[in-house]
C-alpha beads as a LAMMPS data file, in Angstrom:
LAMMPS data file: protein, C-alpha beads

180 atoms
179 bonds

1 atom types
1 bond types

-500.0 500.0 xlo xhi
-500.0 500.0 ylo yhi
-500.0 500.0 zlo zhi

Masses

1 110.0

Atoms # bond

1 1 1 -15.390 429.236 -171.140
2 1 1 -11.947 430.096 -169.742
3 1 1 -13.457 432.032 -166.845
4 1 1 -15.700 429.112 -165.946
5 1 1 -12.711 426.733 -166.059
6 1 1 -10.692 429.084 -163.859
7 1 1 -13.457 429.467 -161.272
8 1 1 -14.104 425.727 -161.240
9 1 1 -10.375 425.064 -160.755
10 1 1 -10.316 427.482 -157.815
11 1 1 -13.359 425.839 -156.271
12 1 1 -12.114 422.301 -156.831
13 1 1 -8.673 423.137 -155.416
14 1 1 -9.869 425.224 -152.467
15 1 1 -8.407 428.623 -153.247
16 1 1 -9.777 432.114 -153.737
17 1 1 -8.902 434.453 -156.574
18 1 1 -8.059 437.945 -155.315
19 1 1 -10.063 440.780 -156.850
20 1 1 -8.496 444.235 -156.626
21 1 1 -9.985 447.569 -157.685
22 1 1 -7.365 449.427 -159.712
23 1 1 -7.211 453.127 -160.503
24 1 1 -4.166 453.326 -162.772
25 1 1 -1.785 451.300 -164.869
26 1 1 0.607 451.391 -161.903
27 1 1 -1.880 449.782 -159.508
28 1 1 -2.850 447.218 -162.142
29 1 1 0.818 446.395 -162.754
30 1 1 1.434 446.027 -159.012
31 1 1 -1.441 443.536 -158.800
32 1 1 -0.162 441.623 -161.805
33 1 1 3.335 441.522 -160.285
34 1 1 1.989 440.238 -156.954
35 1 1 -0.052 437.589 -158.758
36 1 1 2.978 436.479 -160.764
37 1 1 5.181 436.288 -157.648
38 1 1 2.579 434.065 -156.014
39 1 1 1.713 432.106 -159.166
40 1 1 -1.899 433.126 -158.643
41 1 1 -4.725 434.170 -160.934
42 1 1 -5.930 437.740 -160.356
43 1 1 -9.107 439.711 -160.972
44 1 1 -8.366 443.286 -161.975
45 1 1 -11.458 445.368 -161.246
46 1 1 -12.369 448.905 -162.122
47 1 1 -15.129 450.964 -160.528
48 1 1 -16.831 454.041 -161.904
49 1 1 -14.649 456.197 -159.665
50 1 1 -11.563 454.263 -160.716
51 1 1 -12.406 454.772 -164.385
52 1 1 -12.783 458.509 -163.790
53 1 1 -9.430 458.551 -161.999
54 1 1 -7.723 456.848 -164.962
55 1 1 -8.932 459.636 -167.263
56 1 1 -8.208 462.386 -164.742
57 1 1 -10.465 463.703 -162.002
58 1 1 -10.654 467.130 -163.653
59 1 1 -12.366 465.717 -166.764
60 1 1 -16.109 466.320 -166.481
61 1 1 -17.248 464.574 -169.668
62 1 1 -20.076 462.128 -168.853
63 1 1 -18.246 459.385 -170.777
64 1 1 -14.996 459.786 -168.826
65 1 1 -15.562 456.847 -166.464
66 1 1 -16.259 454.463 -169.354
67 1 1 -13.251 455.778 -171.309
68 1 1 -10.965 455.324 -168.313
69 1 1 -12.305 451.859 -167.533
70 1 1 -11.841 450.775 -171.135
71 1 1 -8.341 452.299 -171.241
72 1 1 -7.356 450.365 -168.121
73 1 1 -8.773 447.157 -169.593
74 1 1 -6.767 447.664 -172.794
75 1 1 -3.643 448.326 -170.740
76 1 1 -4.120 445.135 -168.720
77 1 1 -4.795 443.098 -171.857
78 1 1 -1.610 444.520 -173.430
79 1 1 0.703 443.658 -170.548
80 1 1 -0.906 440.635 -168.838
81 1 1 0.886 438.115 -171.059
82 1 1 4.218 439.192 -169.570
83 1 1 3.162 438.105 -166.078
84 1 1 2.238 434.517 -166.966
85 1 1 -0.881 434.201 -164.808
86 1 1 -4.602 434.085 -165.627
87 1 1 -6.188 437.552 -165.482
88 1 1 -9.885 438.343 -165.182
89 1 1 -11.071 441.858 -166.092
90 1 1 -14.148 442.937 -164.134
91 1 1 -16.144 446.117 -163.583
92 1 1 -17.375 446.628 -160.045
93 1 1 -20.610 448.002 -158.515
94 1 1 -22.635 449.797 -161.175
95 1 1 -25.673 451.491 -159.626
96 1 1 -28.691 452.521 -161.713
97 1 1 -27.515 456.110 -162.046
98 1 1 -24.209 454.794 -163.465
99 1 1 -25.744 452.715 -166.270
100 1 1 -24.272 455.030 -168.959
101 1 1 -20.831 453.925 -167.680
102 1 1 -21.929 450.290 -167.974
103 1 1 -23.268 450.925 -171.485
104 1 1 -19.935 452.448 -172.531
105 1 1 -18.035 449.394 -171.345
106 1 1 -20.477 447.049 -173.093
107 1 1 -20.017 448.977 -176.308
108 1 1 -16.249 448.476 -175.972
109 1 1 -16.883 444.779 -175.301
110 1 1 -18.877 444.541 -178.532
111 1 1 -16.161 446.243 -180.595
112 1 1 -13.470 444.028 -179.071
113 1 1 -15.625 440.921 -179.549
114 1 1 -16.186 441.713 -183.223
115 1 1 -12.421 442.021 -183.763
116 1 1 -11.113 439.214 -181.561
117 1 1 -13.994 436.821 -180.819
118 1 1 -13.940 437.562 -177.084
119 1 1 -15.073 440.508 -174.965
120 1 1 -12.723 443.150 -173.568
121 1 1 -13.960 442.503 -170.006
122 1 1 -14.537 439.029 -168.576
123 1 1 -17.403 440.157 -166.361
124 1 1 -19.363 443.139 -165.091
125 1 1 -21.320 443.838 -161.921
126 1 1 -24.684 445.543 -161.635
127 1 1 -25.360 446.761 -158.096
128 1 1 -29.022 447.672 -158.186
129 1 1 -29.499 446.979 -154.486
130 1 1 -31.138 450.390 -154.042
131 1 1 -33.896 449.398 -156.479
132 1 1 -36.916 447.154 -155.812
133 1 1 -36.074 443.493 -156.440
134 1 1 -38.410 443.212 -159.445
135 1 1 -36.842 446.225 -161.192
136 1 1 -33.346 445.078 -160.254
137 1 1 -33.907 441.639 -161.777
138 1 1 -35.596 443.040 -164.907
139 1 1 -32.657 445.358 -165.619
140 1 1 -30.179 442.541 -164.970
141 1 1 -32.055 440.225 -167.348
142 1 1 -31.993 442.907 -170.059
143 1 1 -28.237 443.340 -169.764
144 1 1 -27.438 439.668 -169.260
145 1 1 -29.323 438.763 -172.442
146 1 1 -27.000 441.098 -174.348
147 1 1 -23.867 440.033 -172.458
148 1 1 -24.456 436.281 -172.828
149 1 1 -24.006 436.593 -176.596
150 1 1 -20.383 437.571 -175.888
151 1 1 -19.940 435.095 -172.988
152 1 1 -19.561 437.908 -170.456
153 1 1 -20.461 437.023 -166.879
154 1 1 -22.828 439.251 -164.919
155 1 1 -22.514 439.646 -161.178
156 1 1 -25.794 440.938 -159.756
157 1 1 -26.284 442.554 -156.373
158 1 1 -29.840 441.722 -155.408
159 1 1 -30.920 442.897 -151.997
160 1 1 -28.849 444.867 -149.542
161 1 1 -25.471 443.784 -148.234
162 1 1 -24.684 446.872 -146.142
163 1 1 -21.759 449.240 -146.183
164 1 1 -20.832 451.721 -148.902
165 1 1 -19.406 450.983 -152.333
166 1 1 -18.765 453.597 -155.023
167 1 1 -21.733 455.792 -154.152
168 1 1 -24.188 453.077 -153.069
169 1 1 -24.559 453.681 -149.342
170 1 1 -26.368 451.131 -147.196
171 1 1 -24.516 451.843 -143.949
172 1 1 -27.630 452.786 -141.962
173 1 1 -30.033 450.171 -143.303
174 1 1 -32.206 448.099 -140.984
175 1 1 -30.189 444.954 -140.098
176 1 1 -33.281 442.830 -140.871
177 1 1 -32.920 443.816 -144.556
178 1 1 -29.309 442.689 -144.874
179 1 1 -28.485 439.544 -146.806
180 1 1 -26.101 438.341 -149.442

Bonds

1 1 1 2
2 1 2 3
3 1 3 4
4 1 4 5
5 1 5 6
6 1 6 7
7 1 7 8
8 1 8 9
9 1 9 10
10 1 10 11
11 1 11 12
12 1 12 13
13 1 13 14
14 1 14 15
15 1 15 16
16 1 16 17
17 1 17 18
18 1 18 19
19 1 19 20
20 1 20 21
21 1 21 22
22 1 22 23
23 1 23 24
24 1 24 25
25 1 25 26
26 1 26 27
27 1 27 28
28 1 28 29
29 1 29 30
30 1 30 31
31 1 31 32
32 1 32 33
33 1 33 34
34 1 34 35
35 1 35 36
36 1 36 37
37 1 37 38
38 1 38 39
39 1 39 40
40 1 40 41
41 1 41 42
42 1 42 43
43 1 43 44
44 1 44 45
45 1 45 46
46 1 46 47
47 1 47 48
48 1 48 49
49 1 49 50
50 1 50 51
51 1 51 52
52 1 52 53
53 1 53 54
54 1 54 55
55 1 55 56
56 1 56 57
57 1 57 58
58 1 58 59
59 1 59 60
60 1 60 61
61 1 61 62
62 1 62 63
63 1 63 64
64 1 64 65
65 1 65 66
66 1 66 67
67 1 67 68
68 1 68 69
69 1 69 70
70 1 70 71
71 1 71 72
72 1 72 73
73 1 73 74
74 1 74 75
75 1 75 76
76 1 76 77
77 1 77 78
78 1 78 79
79 1 79 80
80 1 80 81
81 1 81 82
82 1 82 83
83 1 83 84
84 1 84 85
85 1 85 86
86 1 86 87
87 1 87 88
88 1 88 89
89 1 89 90
90 1 90 91
91 1 91 92
92 1 92 93
93 1 93 94
94 1 94 95
95 1 95 96
96 1 96 97
97 1 97 98
98 1 98 99
99 1 99 100
100 1 100 101
101 1 101 102
102 1 102 103
103 1 103 104
104 1 104 105
105 1 105 106
106 1 106 107
107 1 107 108
108 1 108 109
109 1 109 110
110 1 110 111
111 1 111 112
112 1 112 113
113 1 113 114
114 1 114 115
115 1 115 116
116 1 116 117
117 1 117 118
118 1 118 119
119 1 119 120
120 1 120 121
121 1 121 122
122 1 122 123
123 1 123 124
124 1 124 125
125 1 125 126
126 1 126 127
127 1 127 128
128 1 128 129
129 1 129 130
130 1 130 131
131 1 131 132
132 1 132 133
133 1 133 134
134 1 134 135
135 1 135 136
136 1 136 137
137 1 137 138
138 1 138 139
139 1 139 140
140 1 140 141
141 1 141 142
142 1 142 143
143 1 143 144
144 1 144 145
145 1 145 146
146 1 146 147
147 1 147 148
148 1 148 149
149 1 149 150
150 1 150 151
151 1 151 152
152 1 152 153
153 1 153 154
154 1 154 155
155 1 155 156
156 1 156 157
157 1 157 158
158 1 158 159
159 1 159 160
160 1 160 161
161 1 161 162
162 1 162 163
163 1 163 164
164 1 164 165
165 1 165 166
166 1 166 167
167 1 167 168
168 1 168 169
169 1 169 170
170 1 170 171
171 1 171 172
172 1 172 173
173 1 173 174
174 1 174 175
175 1 175 176
176 1 176 177
177 1 177 178
178 1 178 179
179 1 179 180
């Protein structure tokens, strides 16, 4: 509900909300400070690689990215109130091979929701652009059905937008296949 109100306010008042991928409490704090100085809402994002970095790049446990992402989200939730601006917590670009990371964050959302009546993260992104559209949509529907119960938004990457993002590389794709 609050996220919808925030996005509608941005739309109705003609401004964008910056979204920044963070890899540590320091980068998250810098974003929060910049948002506060500009009296602006902010989206703090974490990618799979960012979550791994939070834990420590030498940690090889398959759950490290989820643990780091969740740790960063808890940090942001703990300190955001001191900056006095709306904060959105978002996970960015989860490819099919990274679904265990996504599952770990959703599990943390469920635990947080059970305790506090709201999810840990505001939204998550599934980037299944490497998969056929039908499979992409089916996987998104499966996750969104679960997420909607907690009022978590799902950003879906359907189709190919080009470039490279956290291991999904579409730099050399046929330009005819690009769309957003």
